[in-house]
LUMMARFI-637807 format. One line per field, with one value per residue (C-alpha): chain; residue in one letter; residue number from 1; x, y, z. Coordinates in steps of 0.25 Angstrom, whole numbers, plus 2048, in hexadecimal, padded with zeros to 3 digits. Each point is the difference from the previous one (the first is absolute). Layout:
BEGIN
kette	c(A,...)
rest	c(A,...)
nr	c(NUM,...)
east	c(X,...)
north	c(Y,...)
up	c(Z,...)
This chain:
BEGIN
kette	c(A,A,A,A,A,A,A,A,A,A,A,A,A,A,A,A,A,A,A,A,A,A,A,A,A,A,A,A,A,A,A,A,A,A,A,A,A,A,A,A,A,A,A,A,A,A,A,A,A,A,A,A,A,A,A,A,A,A,A,A,A,A,A,A,A,A,A,A,A,A,A,A,A,A,A,A,A,A,A,A,A,A,A,A,A,A,A,A,A,A,A,A,A,A,A,A,A,A,A,A,A,A,A,A,A,A,A,A,A,A,A,A,A,A,A,A,A,A,A,A,A,A,A,A,A,A,A,A,A,A,A,A,A,A,A,A,A,A,A,A,A,A,A,A,A,A,A,A,A,A,A,A,A,A,A,A,A,A,A,A,A,A,A,A,A,A,A,A,A,A,A,A,A,A,A,A,A,A,A,A,A,A,A,A,A,A,A,A,A,A,A,A,A,A,A,A,A,A,A,A,A,A,A,A,A,A,A,A,A,A,A,A,A,A,A,A,A,A,A,A,A,A,A,A,A,A,A,A,A,A,A,A,A,A,A,A,A,A,A,A,A,A,A,A,A,A,A,A,A,A,A,A,A,A,A,A,A,A,A,A,A,A,A,A,A,A,A,A,A,A,A,A,A,A,A,A,A,A,A,A,A,A,A,A,A,A,A,A,A,A,A,A,A,A,A,A,A,A,A,A,A,A,A,A,A,A,A,A,A,A,A,A,A,A,A,A,A,A,A,A,A,A,A,A,A,A,A,A,A,A,A,A,A,A,A,A,A,A,A,A,A,A,A,A,A,A,A,A,A,A,A,A,A,A,A,A,A,A,A,A,A,A,A,A,A,A,A,A,A,A,A,A,A,A,A,A,A,A,A,A,A,A,A,A,A,A,A,A,A,A,A,A,A,A,A,A,A,A,A,A,A,A,A,A,A,A,A,A,A,A,A,A,A,A,A,A,A,A)
rest	c(M,R,T,Q,L,F,L,V,V,L,L,S,T,A,C,V,Q,F,A,R,G,Q,T,M,R,L,S,L,N,E,L,L,S,E,A,L,E,N,N,P,E,V,Q,A,A,R,Q,R,Y,E,A,A,R,Q,R,P,V,Q,E,R,S,L,P,D,P,M,I,S,A,G,Y,T,S,S,G,S,P,R,P,V,A,G,L,G,A,E,P,T,S,N,A,G,F,M,V,T,Q,E,F,P,F,P,G,K,R,G,L,M,V,G,I,A,D,K,D,A,G,A,E,F,Q,N,Y,Q,A,V,R,L,R,V,A,A,A,L,K,Q,A,Y,L,R,L,R,Y,V,H,E,V,I,D,V,L,K,E,S,Q,D,L,F,E,R,I,T,E,I,T,Q,A,R,Y,A,A,G,R,A,E,Q,Q,D,I,L,K,A,Q,T,Q,R,S,L,L,E,T,R,I,L,R,M,E,Q,D,R,R,T,A,E,A,E,I,N,G,L,A,A,R,P,P,G,S,P,L,A,R,P,E,D,A,Q,P,A,P,L,A,F,T,L,A,E,L,L,A,A,V,R,E,N,S,P,E,I,L,R,A,A,V,R,A,E,K,S,E,L,E,V,S,L,A,R,K,D,S,Y,P,D,Y,A,L,S,A,G,Y,Y,T,M,G,R,M,P,S,M,F,Q,F,R,I,D,F,K,M,P,T,W,R,L,T,K,E,H,A,H,V,A,E,T,V,A,G,R,N,A,A,R,L,E,Y,E,A,L,L,R,E,A,R,S,R,I,E,R,D,F,Q,A,A,Q,T,A,A,R,L,M,Q,M,Y,E,D,T,V,I,P,Q,A,E,L,A,V,E,S,S,L,A,S,Y,Q,T,G,T,I,G,F,L,G,V,F,A,N,L,V,A,K,Y,E,Y,E,V,D,Y,R,E,A,R,L,D,A,G,L,A,Q,A,R,I,E,E,T,A,G,L,S,L,A,N)
nr	c(1,2,3,4,5,6,7,8,9,10,11,12,13,14,15,16,17,18,19,20,21,22,23,24,25,26,27,28,29,30,31,32,33,34,35,36,37,38,39,40,41,42,43,44,45,46,47,48,49,50,51,52,53,54,55,56,57,58,59,60,61,62,63,64,65,66,67,68,69,70,71,72,73,74,75,76,77,78,79,80,81,82,83,84,85,86,87,88,89,90,91,92,93,94,95,96,97,98,99,100,101,102,103,104,105,106,107,108,109,110,111,112,113,114,115,116,117,118,119,120,121,122,123,124,125,126,127,128,129,130,131,132,133,134,135,136,137,138,139,140,141,142,143,144,145,146,147,148,149,150,151,152,153,154,155,156,157,158,159,160,161,162,163,164,165,166,167,168,169,170,171,172,173,174,175,176,177,178,179,180,181,182,183,184,185,186,187,188,189,190,191,192,193,194,195,196,197,198,199,200,201,202,203,204,205,206,207,208,209,210,211,212,213,214,215,216,217,218,219,220,221,222,223,224,225,226,227,228,229,230,231,232,233,234,235,236,237,238,239,240,241,242,243,244,245,246,247,248,249,250,251,252,253,254,255,256,257,258,259,260,261,262,263,264,265,266,267,268,269,270,271,272,273,274,275,276,277,278,279,280,281,282,283,284,285,286,287,288,289,290,291,292,293,294,295,296,297,298,299,300,301,302,303,304,305,306,307,308,309,310,311,312,313,314,315,316,317,318,319,320,321,322,323,324,325,326,327,328,329,330,331,332,333,334,335,336,337,338,339,340,341,342,343,344,345,346,347,348,349,350,351,352,353,354,355,356,357,358,359,360,361,362,363,364,365,366,367,368,369,370,371,372,373,374,375,376,377,378,379,380,381,382,383,384,385,386,387,388,389,390,391,392,393,394,395,396,397,398,399,400,401,402,403,404,405,406,407,408,409,410,411,412,413,414,415,416,417,418)
east	c(D02,7F3,7FD,80E,7FD,7F3,806,80A,7F4,7F9,80D,802,7F3,800,80F,7FA,7F3,809,808,7F4,7FA,80E,7FF,7F1,7FF,7F5,7FC,7FC,7FA,7F6,7FC,7FC,7F8,7FA,7FC,7FB,7F6,7FB,803,7F1,803,803,7F5,7F6,807,7FD,7F2,7FE,807,7F6,7F3,805,801,7F1,7FD,801,7F5,7F8,7FF,801,7F2,7F4,7F4,7F7,7F3,7F5,7F2,7F2,7F2,7F3,7F3,7F7,7F1,7F3,7F2,806,80E,7FE,80B,7FF,7F1,7FD,809,7FD,7F4,805,80C,806,802,80B,80C,80F,80C,80C,811,808,80F,808,80C,80C,803,80A,80C,7FE,800,811,802,7FC,807,80D,7FD,7FE,80E,808,7FB,804,80F,801,7FC,80B,80B,7FC,802,80C,804,7FC,808,80D,7FD,801,80A,809,7FD,801,80F,802,7FD,808,80E,7FD,800,80D,807,7FC,805,80D,802,7FD,80A,80A,7FD,802,80E,805,7FA,80D,808,7FE,801,80B,807,7FA,808,80C,7FF,7FB,810,807,7F7,805,811,7FD,802,7F0,7F6,7F4,7F8,804,7F9,7F4,7FE,802,7F6,7F6,803,7FB,7F3,7FD,801,7F5,7F8,800,7FE,7F3,7FC,803,7F7,7F5,801,800,7F4,7F9,805,7FA,7F4,7FD,805,7F4,7F7,804,800,7F1,809,7FA,807,80C,803,810,808,80E,80C,7FF,808,80E,800,807,7F7,801,805,7F6,7FB,7FB,805,7FA,7F9,7FB,7FA,7FB,7F8,7FC,7F6,7F7,7FD,802,7FD,7F2,7FE,802,7F8,7F5,7FF,802,7F3,7FA,802,7FB,7F3,7FD,801,7F4,7F9,801,7FC,7F3,7FE,7FD,7F8,7F7,7F9,7FB,7F4,7FD,7F4,7F7,7F9,7F5,7F6,7F1,7F5,7F2,7F6,7F1,7F7,7F8,807,80E,80D,807,80D,80A,80C,807,80C,804,80B,804,802,80B,7FA,809,80C,805,802,801,807,80A,803,802,80B,807,801,807,809,807,800,807,809,804,800,80C,807,7FF,808,80A,804,800,80A,80A,7FF,802,80D,804,800,808,80A,802,800,808,80B,7FE,805,80A,807,7FF,804,80D,7FF,800,80C,80A,7FD,802,80D,807,7F9,7FC,80F,807,7F8,801,80F,801,7FA,809,80B,7FD,7FC,80E,805,7F9,803,80E,801,804,7F1,7F9,7F0,7F9,808,7F7,7F6,7FC,803,7F6,7F5,804,801,7F0,7FB,805,7FA,7F4,801,802,7F5,7F6,805,7FB,7F4,7FD,804,7F5,7F4,804,7FD,7F5,7FB,803,7F8,7F5,800,804,7F8,80B,80B,80D,806,7FC)
north	c(051,805,809,807,800,807,80A,804,802,808,809,802,805,809,806,803,806,808,806,803,809,807,804,803,80E,80A,804,80E,7FD,7F4,808,80C,7F6,7FB,80E,806,7F3,7FF,80E,805,80F,7FB,7F7,80B,80A,7F6,7FC,811,7FF,7F6,808,80D,7F6,7FE,80F,804,7F4,803,811,7FC,7F9,808,802,7F4,803,800,7FB,805,7F9,805,802,80C,7FE,808,800,7F8,7FD,7F3,7FB,801,805,806,7F8,7FF,809,80E,808,803,7F1,7F8,7F7,7FF,802,809,7FD,80C,801,80C,806,809,80A,7FE,7FF,7FE,7F2,7FF,80A,7F4,7F6,809,803,7F2,7FD,808,7FC,7F2,805,805,7F2,7FD,808,800,7F0,802,80A,7F7,7F4,809,804,7F3,7F7,811,7FC,7F1,803,80B,7F5,7F6,809,804,7F1,7FC,80C,7FB,7F1,807,809,7F5,7F9,80A,802,7F0,802,80B,7F7,7F6,80A,807,7F3,7FC,80D,7FD,7F3,807,80B,7F7,7F8,80C,805,7F3,802,80D,807,807,806,7FC,80C,7F9,7F3,808,809,7F5,7FA,80B,801,7F3,803,80C,7F6,7F8,80B,807,7F0,800,80E,7F8,7F5,809,807,7F2,7FC,80E,7FF,7F1,803,80A,7F7,7F8,80A,806,7F1,7FC,7F5,7FA,809,7FB,7F8,7FC,807,7FB,808,80A,7FE,807,80C,80A,80E,801,80C,80A,7FD,80E,80C,80D,806,7F4,7FC,80E,800,7EF,807,807,7F2,7F5,804,7FB,80B,80A,7F9,800,80E,804,7F6,807,80D,7FC,7FA,80F,804,7F7,804,80F,7FC,7F8,80A,80B,7F5,7FF,80E,7F7,7F8,7F2,7F9,7F8,7F6,7F8,7F9,7FA,7F6,802,7F4,80A,7F3,7FF,80C,804,7FC,80F,802,808,807,80B,808,806,80A,803,80E,807,809,804,800,80E,7FB,7EF,7FD,80F,7F9,7F4,805,808,7F5,7F6,80C,802,7F1,7FF,80A,7FA,7F3,808,805,7F3,7FB,809,7FF,7F2,801,809,7F7,7F5,805,806,7F2,7F9,80B,7FD,7F2,800,809,7F5,7F5,807,804,7F3,7F7,80B,7FB,7F3,800,808,7F7,7F4,806,805,803,7EF,7FD,809,7FC,7F1,804,808,7F4,7F7,806,808,7F0,7FA,80D,7FE,7F3,803,80B,80B,808,803,7FB,80C,801,7F1,803,80E,7F8,7F5,80A,807,7F3,7FD,80E,801,7F2,805,80C,7FA,7F7,80C,807,7F4,800,80F,7FD,7F5,808,80D,7F8,7F9,80D,806,7F1,804,811,7FC,7F3,7F9,7F7,803,7F3,801)
up	c(C8C,7FB,80C,7FD,7F2,804,809,7F7,7F5,80A,804,7F3,7FD,80D,7FC,7F2,805,80A,7F5,7F7,80D,802,7F2,7FE,7FD,7FF,7F2,7FD,7F2,807,80B,7F4,7FA,80E,804,7F2,800,80E,806,804,7FD,7F2,7FE,805,7F5,7F5,805,7FE,7F4,7FC,805,7F8,7F1,803,801,7F0,7FB,80B,7FA,7F2,802,7FF,80B,803,7F7,806,7FC,804,7FF,802,7FA,800,804,7F9,80B,80B,808,7FB,7F9,7F1,801,7F5,7F6,7F1,803,804,7F8,80E,806,7FD,806,7FE,803,7FD,800,806,7FC,806,7FA,803,7F8,7F5,806,80C,801,7F9,80B,80B,7F9,7FE,811,803,7F8,807,80D,7FD,7FA,80E,807,7F9,802,80E,800,7FB,80A,80A,7FC,7FC,80F,808,7F7,805,80D,800,7FA,809,80B,7FA,800,80D,805,7F7,808,80C,7FD,7FB,80C,808,7F9,801,80F,804,7F9,807,80E,7FC,7FE,80D,805,7FB,806,80D,800,7FC,809,80C,7FE,7FF,80D,808,7F9,805,7F4,800,809,804,7FC,7F1,804,803,7F5,7F7,807,801,7F1,7FD,809,7F8,7F3,807,801,7F3,7FA,80B,7F8,7F2,803,804,7F2,7FA,807,7FC,7F1,7FE,806,7F6,7F4,806,800,7F2,7FA,807,80A,80C,80C,805,7F1,801,7F5,7FB,7FE,7F6,7F4,7FF,7F6,7FB,7FD,7F0,7FB,7FB,7F2,7FE,802,808,7F3,7FB,80C,802,7F1,802,80C,7F8,7F6,80B,80F,803,808,7F7,7F5,808,802,7F3,7FB,80C,7F9,7F3,807,807,7F1,7FC,80D,7FB,7F1,807,80A,7F4,7F8,80A,7FC,7F5,802,802,7F9,7FE,7F6,803,7F6,804,7FB,806,7FA,7FC,7FF,7F3,7FD,7FA,808,806,7FF,808,7FF,80A,803,80D,804,80D,802,806,808,80A,7F6,806,80D,800,7F4,801,80E,7FE,7F2,809,809,7F7,7FB,80E,801,7F1,804,80E,7F9,7F7,80E,805,7F3,801,80E,801,7F4,807,80B,7FC,7F8,80D,806,7F6,800,80C,802,7F3,807,80F,7F7,7F8,80D,807,7F3,802,80E,7FD,7F7,80A,80B,7F6,7FA,80B,80D,805,7FA,808,80B,7FF,7FF,80C,809,7FB,802,80E,805,7FD,807,80C,800,7FF,80B,7F4,802,80A,804,7FB,7F3,7FE,806,7F7,7F3,804,801,7F4,7F7,804,802,7F0,7FD,805,7F9,7F1,801,805,7F3,7FA,806,7FD,7F0,800,807,7F8,7F2,808,801,7F2,7FA,806,7FC,7F3,7FD,7FA,805,7FF,7FD,7F1)
């Protein structure tokens, strides 16, 4: 009795585990969290940003002071010879602190701040790029699973039509070539399934790489979901690029940095200076104190400094032009992907409302007519092929819509679902 009870419990547990395994689906949100946390490219960008954040503190600090110590001897090279007896003999030390010309340090801190801001936007851009790549791989994996389902369902239909044709052939009401044609089409479907399986492994490998999982890690089937309608108009997306795209914001920060570099280059013609203060003991005579200010002479101002200013001005102009070029390119990509998403959405609607329902009715009608002999094999064959091709085309339109939205999110720097 106990053995039977144990077997019942074991069988029930196995059934529950099997059911769970059948319903378990791969979550895109969980994958995104995993990838953004573990992806080496994202981690490297975050570390570069953390490193850049330390530069403003360094630029804000003054150069290290310099301490010098020494003596002056009179009558002998012996240390402190004549100290207390000769007025030129002394021993002491001096402290020197260098200072940049007023305004230079603030500009250098501002440049370092802009570098940190650019690295932060680069970090955000890398996160968006990894997220977009993961979303697209996830969508391709879901597409492959769906197409395989369609192809296997079509195989079953061709298996059914083959059985019907064999029965009709045995009764002398069909030709052998009809059987061969149905069998050939079923084999062609098998080759397409094999290609889809290869695409599935490719998508899984890409997902594992982006999520920093070990190669070959098993992945469940992606969750079923329809692409959400676009929550923004084209005009809103084009306007949002300037404010949200990390790529554009990084270019804007670089342009601002180049302005500060031009100002700093112009201030380089003003001399830095150093303040020195010293104390010297004279032995029995009164102590001696010294104060000195030293200036760097901009001797080569008309050559070196002039060329440096010209270099930074050219860099500033290039940064401005790069910003405008990136902005135009990003808006062009958004417009192209927006139109692709809109077209794919319209195609999906047509397939859902008209094309696929009509194809299903045509298949059901032709199969019933073929069994009664009121329609030939070619009619049934054409309807079956058209049905699964329409099913594949519909899922391809879904894939195109999802891929276009993922690209828009990456370019515009925002989520289209909100």
